[in-house]
GUDOVEX-694163 format. One line per field, with one value per residue (C-alpha): y, z, x; residue number from 1. Coordinates in nm, 3 decimals, always signed. Each point is the difference from the previous one (the first is absolute). Example, Ala and Ser with C-alpha at 12.3 -4.5 7.8 and 13.67 -1.06 7.14 Angstrom:
<rs>
py	[-0.450_+0.344] .
pz	[+0.780_-0.066] .
px	[+1.230_+0.137] .
k	[1_2] .
</rs>
This chain:
<rs>
py	[-5.050_+0.176_+0.352_+0.080_+0.371_+0.118_+0.238_+0.132_+0.005_+0.265_+0.350_+0.134_+0.174_+0.375_-0.088_-0.100_+0.309_+0.241_-0.204_+0.049_+0.414_+0.026_-0.194_+0.193_+0.328_-0.088_-0.101_+0.299_+0.216_-0.214_+0.063_+0.368_+0.025_-0.226_+0.255_+0.282_-0.187_-0.093_+0.370_+0.115_-0.287_+0.104_+0.383_-0.148_-0.159_+0.311_+0.189_-0.244_-0.027_+0.382_+0.101_-0.263_+0.197_+0.274_-0.260_-0.139_+0.356_+0.105_-0.293_+0.073_+0.331_-0.088_-0.209_+0.284_+0.240_+0.156_+0.110_-0.117_+0.075_+0.228_+0.377_+0.094_-0.171_-0.360_-0.047_-0.323_-0.094_-0.365_-0.351_-0.032_+0.378_-0.007_-0.274_+0.104_+0.376_-0.044_+0.171_-0.027_-0.172_-0.196_-0.207_-0.192_-0.346_-0.043_+0.361_-0.139_-0.316_+0.203_+0.201_-0.311_-0.117_+0.285_+0.125_-0.388_-0.023_+0.387_+0.159_-0.033_+0.371_+0.143_+0.320_+0.084_+0.270_+0.039_+0.248_+0.030_+0.061_-0.092_-0.281_-0.102_-0.301_-0.024_-0.350_+0.023_-0.229_-0.229_+0.215_+0.357_+0.144_-0.090_+0.165_-0.026_-0.086_+0.230_-0.012_+0.258_+0.035_+0.285_-0.295_+0.113_-0.318_+0.086_-0.119_+0.246_+0.050_+0.230_-0.073_+0.056_-0.114_+0.057_+0.374_-0.002_+0.323_-0.113_-0.365_-0.003_-0.148_+0.254] .
pz	[-6.093_+0.328_+0.038_+0.361_+0.069_+0.322_+0.235_+0.268_+0.343_+0.200_+0.048_-0.180_+0.224_-0.152_+0.182_+0.279_+0.064_-0.100_+0.251_+0.269_-0.078_+0.037_+0.337_+0.140_-0.096_+0.187_+0.302_+0.020_-0.026_+0.276_+0.200_+0.001_+0.044_+0.334_+0.144_-0.068_+0.223_+0.214_+0.108_+0.018_+0.269_+0.213_-0.044_+0.109_+0.291_+0.115_-0.023_+0.192_+0.285_+0.008_+0.027_+0.229_+0.222_+0.036_+0.136_+0.206_+0.134_+0.042_+0.278_+0.119_+0.103_+0.156_+0.231_+0.059_+0.150_-0.372_-0.020_-0.330_+0.183_+0.172_+0.011_-0.212_-0.360_-0.019_-0.346_-0.153_-0.317_+0.051_+0.065_+0.302_+0.089_-0.044_+0.209_+0.267_+0.043_+0.388_+0.108_-0.347_-0.174_-0.200_+0.282_-0.038_-0.072_-0.251_-0.185_-0.010_-0.172_-0.283_-0.044_-0.042_-0.253_-0.161_-0.008_-0.058_-0.366_-0.086_-0.106_+0.368_+0.069_+0.282_+0.176_+0.316_+0.265_+0.302_+0.244_+0.231_-0.252_-0.312_-0.191_-0.328_-0.161_-0.377_-0.119_-0.324_-0.314_-0.194_-0.172_+0.065_-0.280_+0.134_+0.346_+0.306_+0.089_+0.311_+0.254_+0.291_+0.286_-0.194_-0.209_-0.308_-0.201_-0.308_-0.236_+0.035_-0.207_+0.263_+0.183_+0.306_-0.003_+0.377_+0.100_+0.346_+0.111_-0.075_-0.027_-0.292_-0.345_-0.269] .
px	[+0.118_-0.103_+0.140_+0.110_-0.025_+0.165_-0.238_+0.202_-0.196_+0.098_+0.127_+0.242_+0.272_-0.103_-0.358_+0.112_+0.210_-0.282_-0.196_+0.273_+0.037_-0.383_-0.036_+0.334_-0.186_-0.319_+0.202_+0.195_-0.335_-0.156_+0.328_+0.008_-0.374_+0.049_+0.287_-0.246_-0.255_+0.245_+0.108_-0.393_-0.095_+0.302_-0.128_-0.340_+0.141_+0.208_-0.342_-0.168_+0.239_+0.037_-0.371_-0.024_+0.216_-0.260_-0.256_+0.220_+0.108_-0.333_-0.032_+0.348_-0.060_-0.391_+0.225_+0.296_-0.203_-0.079_+0.381_+0.200_+0.351_+0.153_-0.048_+0.317_+0.025_+0.152_+0.157_+0.158_+0.110_+0.112_-0.209_+0.154_-0.046_-0.349_-0.053_+0.185_-0.168_-0.086_-0.318_-0.129_-0.268_+0.255_+0.154_-0.378_+0.100_-0.298_+0.124_+0.358_-0.067_-0.208_+0.270_+0.252_-0.202_-0.060_+0.393_+0.099_-0.265_+0.178_+0.279_+0.163_-0.097_-0.207_-0.039_-0.217_-0.075_-0.262_-0.100_-0.278_-0.244_+0.079_+0.243_+0.094_+0.176_+0.115_+0.155_+0.219_-0.210_+0.153_+0.292_+0.108_-0.135_-0.379_+0.064_-0.164_-0.362_-0.081_-0.275_-0.023_-0.292_-0.170_-0.126_+0.231_+0.097_+0.234_+0.272_+0.288_+0.313_+0.156_+0.330_-0.092_-0.398_-0.088_+0.042_+0.234_-0.228_-0.347_+0.026_-0.207_+0.032_+0.152] .
k	[1_2_3_4_5_6_7_8_9_10_11_12_13_14_15_16_17_18_19_20_21_22_23_24_25_26_27_28_29_30_31_32_33_34_35_36_37_38_39_40_41_42_43_44_45_46_47_48_49_50_51_52_53_54_55_56_57_58_59_60_61_62_63_64_65_66_67_68_69_70_71_72_73_74_75_76_77_78_79_80_81_82_83_84_85_86_87_88_89_90_91_92_93_94_95_96_97_98_99_100_101_102_103_104_105_106_107_108_109_110_111_112_113_114_115_116_117_118_119_120_121_122_123_124_125_126_127_128_129_130_131_132_133_134_135_136_137_138_139_140_141_142_143_144_145_146_147_148_149_150_151_152_153_154_155_156_157_158] .
</rs>
């Protein structure tokens, strides 16, 4: 007489649930890592654009009788305000485009100042907690959490 043994081929419900749980945990770890990488990428884009402003500012001032702006200090704290500072290097189209790119990638905060012999610009990083990335005409490039990143008297980063 033949004996029939019943071997179930497949996975049990417990095995399937364990595999699904492991895949879920791995997926959440990957998503958290991607969020951090995206934030760092945005901050790198902001820093690259703001640093590019320094290079373009030197080119603009060479074409503007070696003057960054008017004799008195001009200050703005909005993108439109910075781009509209008449008589300053910030009216240069390339500088305006770099300010807009940095502004759009960041926390939507900007501060700028210019006078005849100096200028400074700071753009908010990805979150308000990260502060601002600031560059000025002295070659200073720094990250600051100061509420007023560009000094309205000296036009330097603070």
